[in-house]
N, C-alpha and C positions, 0 to 999 in steps of 0.2 A: 575432547569434550570440554565445553566452557562451563564456568561456574553458573549456577542457576538460582533464581529466587523462587522458592516454592510459595504458592498462593494459597492462602487460607480459604476454606469453604465459606459460602455466604451465611450470614446470620439468618436465623429462622424467620425473623420478621420480614426480611427482604424476600423470602420465598413464599410468603403468605398468599400474595396475589397469584392468580392463575393466568400467566402471560399467554399461554398457548390458547386459552379460551378467548382472549381479547384479540388475538392476531390470527386472521384466516390463513389457511395454507395457500401458498402461491405455487402454482405449477410452472414448469418450464415454458409452456405456451403462454400463460399469463404474463410471465416475465418478458418474453419476447415482444409481446404486444405493447408492453409498457416502455419499450426501448432498451431493455437489458438483454444482453446476449447470454443465452444459456451456456454454461461452462462445460468443460470436459466431464465425462462420467465420474461420479463420486459416490461414496457411501455416506449417506446422510446421517447426521447426529441424531440419536434417538432421544428427543427431549423428554419423553415420558419415563425413560428408564433411569435417568440421572438428573439431579437437581442442576440448574444452570449455574455456571461459575461466576464468582465475583472476585476481581483482583484486589489484593491488599494494596492500599494506596502506595504508589512509588514515591520515593524521596524526590522532591522537586529539584530541578537542576540548580547547581551552585551558582549563586548570583555574582556577577562581577561588580567591580566598582561602578556605582550608578553614573558617575561623571564620564565613563569611558565606553563601557560595553553593556549590552543587555543579553538575556538568554531566552532561547526559543526552543520549544519541543514540538516535534512533528510526528504524527501517527498516520500511517497508511494501512488500510485494512479492507479486504474484500470480505463482506459479511455473508456471502452465499445465499442467494435467493431471499433477500430481505430478512435473514435470520429466522426463517419460518420454522415450524415444528417445535416451538417452545424454546428456541435458541437465542431469541432477542435479548432476554435479560442478561445472559452472559456477555453479549456484545456490548450492551450498555455498561456492564461492570468493567469491561476492559478499557473502554473510553474513559469512564469516570475516574478510574484509579490510575490511568497512565500519566495523568498530569499534563496532557498535551495541550498546547496553545492552538495548534492548527490540526484539524482532523480531516482526512480525505477518505471517504468510504466509497466502495464499489458494490454493485449489485444491490443498490439501496434506492427504493422508490421515494418519491416526494412524500407520500404519506408516512412511510417508515421513518424517513429522515426527520420529519416534523415531530413524530412521536418521541424519537431519541432526544431531539433538542428540548422538548418539553420536560422530559424526565431529568435532564442534566442542567436545565436553565441556560442553554447555549443559544447563540445565534446560529442560523443556518441559511444557506443559499444553495439551491438545487441548480447545478450548472449543466444539466442535460445528460441523458443516457444513463441515469441511475448513479450519478457521481456527485453527491452533495458535499459541500464543504461546511464544517461545523467549527465553532470557536467560542470561547467565553468572551472574546474581544469583538469589537464591531467589524462587520464584513460589508464591503461595498460591492454590489452585484456587478457582473461584467457588462460592458456596453453591448448593444444588440449585435448578434453574430459573433460574439467572442465568448471564451470560456474562463479566462483567468479572472480571479477576484482580487481585490485589495483588502488586506486585513490590517486593521488599525491596532497593531501591537503596541504596548506601552513604550517599546524601544524605537518605534517608527513604523512606517508602512512597509508591507511585504507584498509582492505579487505572487499569487499562489494558484496553481492549476492542478486539478484532479482529473485523471484520465483513466478510462477502461477501454482498451483497444480490442479489436476483433479476435475472438477466441479460435476461429477456424477459417481456413486451414491452419493447422498448427505445425510448423515446420520441423521441430524436434521429432514429433511422432512420424512425420513423413520420412525423415532420414533413417529412423529406427524401424521403419516398416510396421508401425503400430497402426492398425486401421482406425480411422477417426474421421467422421464427416465426409466420407466418400472421397477423400483427398487422394491424389496420386502419390506414390512413393518417389522419393528423391535420392540422388546418389552423390552429389558433389556440393561443395561450398557455394559455387556459383549458382547452382539451381536453387539452393536454399535461400540465398540472398535475393534472387529474382522473385521467388515465391513470397517471401516476407515483404518486399516492396509492393507487390501486387495486392497483398492482403491488408497492410496497414500503412503503406508509404504515404498516402495522401493525408491521412490523419496526423501522422507524425510531422510531415512538412507544415501543416496548418498550425500545429501546436508550437513547433520551434519558431516559425515565423512570427506568430503573435507574441510569444514570450520575448523574442529578440526585439521587436518593435516597441513593445509596451514597457519592457523591463530594463531599458538602457541605463536608467538612473536609480533603479530599485533593486534591493536584494530580491531574488527570484527563486521559487522552488516549484518544481513539478513532481507530483507523486502519482502512484496508481498501480493497477494491475495492467502491465504492458503486454501480457501474453506473448512474450518473446524473451529469450535469454539475453545475456550481455556478451559482447566480444572480449570483455575482461575476464570472462569465466570459461568460454569455449576456446581455450587456447591450445597450442601444441602440447604443452605439459599435460593438460587435462586429457587430451586425446591419447597421449602415450600411456597414461595410466588407466585408460578406458572409462574415465568418469563420463565423458561425452564421446560420441563416435568419431568426431573429427574437429579440426579448428574451423570456426565460422566467425567472420567479422560481421556480426549481426547489424543490419542497417539502422534499427531504432537507436541502439546505444551509441553507434558511431555518429549518427545524425546529431544527438545531443552533445556528444563530445566536440564535434566540429563547431557547434554553436557556442562553445565556451562553458558548457555545463560539466560539472563533476558528479560522479556517482558517490553519494555520501558513505554508503556501506564500504565500498571498495577503497575510498580514500582513507578510512580508518583501518581497514583490514585488506591490504593490497595483495596478500597471498591467498589466491582463490582455492588452492589445494588445501591449505591448513584451515581456512575459514570459508567453507562454501556458501553459508548463509541461505540455504535453500528455503524458499517460501512456498513452493508447490511440491508436495502436499503432505499434510499430516494424516491423510485419510487412507493411504496405501503403503505397503511395505516397500523399502528401498529396492528390493529385487523383484518387484512385481513386473512380469514381462509385458503387461498391458499399460504400463505407465513409465514415466521418466521424471525423477525428481530434479528440481532446477530452481534457479533464482529468477523469478519473473515479475516480482514486485519491487519497485524502485523509489528512491527519493533522490532526485537530481537537484542540484543547486548551482547558482551563479551569483557573482557580486560579492558584497562585503559580508559574507557568511563564512564561519569556520565550524565545521562539525567537530564535536568533542566527544561524543559517545554514540554508539549504535548497538541496538539490542533487537533480537528476534523474540517475538512473543509466540509461544506454541505449546505443544502437548507434552514434551519430555525434555529432560536435561541433556539428552544426546543430541538434540537438534536446536534447542532454544536457550536463550539467556533468561527469559522469564517464563515460568511454567504455569499453565492453567489446566486444572482438572475439573470436569471434562472439558476439552477444548471445543469451542462452539462453531467453528467454521472450517472450510477446506483450504484456506490460505493462512499461513502464518503472518502475523502482523509485523510491521517494521516501525521501530520507534527510534528517532534520531534527535539528539540534542545539538543545537547550534549556539554559538555566540555571534552577535552582530553589533556593530557600532550604534550608539544611540544617536538618533537625529537631533538636530539643534532644538527642535520644538520639544521633543521628549526630554532632552537634558534640562531645558529651562523649566519644564513642568515639575520635575522632581528636585529642582534646586541645584542642578549640576553646573 
């Protein structure tokens, strides 16, 4: 069990507004029509029964010498169907108090992203498919037909991409014979890899190609809900202890690795048995026969970036480094601190 930061409840003034009254409920059908993929079955947070959470502000990352390196904090969070049913204030609280410089949200429509940005005073760019990028820093929208944005961080430019890949068919469920989305069951690693490529391979190839072409000279980060585990987690050791049914060299994570990207969480916590870092899901029990807990939300990085800290935001100290009560979404959040060299322009601007 990792040490946890307990989060104080919100102040009464912050709860005075009725956020639920202002935000219409969004059905799975509405979300599909808006370009968001409906997720695996989940138990929705009851916004009427508990006040929305607000994170106590986290300590900003320790700043390096301004003449040498800068610091960058990244948050990836699937907010589950636009944070509906009164959950949006809790989502906003997590973002506000995380201290993140770059935020990638999933299952977040343009209207919801704009509302969050207004609340926080952030810039926002909607990159398609319910995947906005938010930042207190300037964001350059992607060129036509592209997804990655350029964020003008004080330490220099960063190429940043936010992804939400197809939720079904979901190969872990297929291997475990958990009925979902009328998908056939699978038996072998080869079958799982082939099915994963058929489900998400084109999107992964497009993302890796764009990041490789545009990020040759820039620190590059890709975040999101990838809806597929990592080959770094589904290992022989994990299969032997029955954490996962078998070893699988999942094609999404291996594609990013082949392109020179590192998994920030696994870089800092290479032992997947000791630190599973599960992000799916806080909404079901670990032994639920109709679910399988896993790490499917990632922060990948490449270039002159060094991860210095990784934290899971979630519902309990047993699963998370930062605890929020009540927790407002069905994915745990992933918060990563990086250091990066200051660009020449940034160094000159601060007198380095």
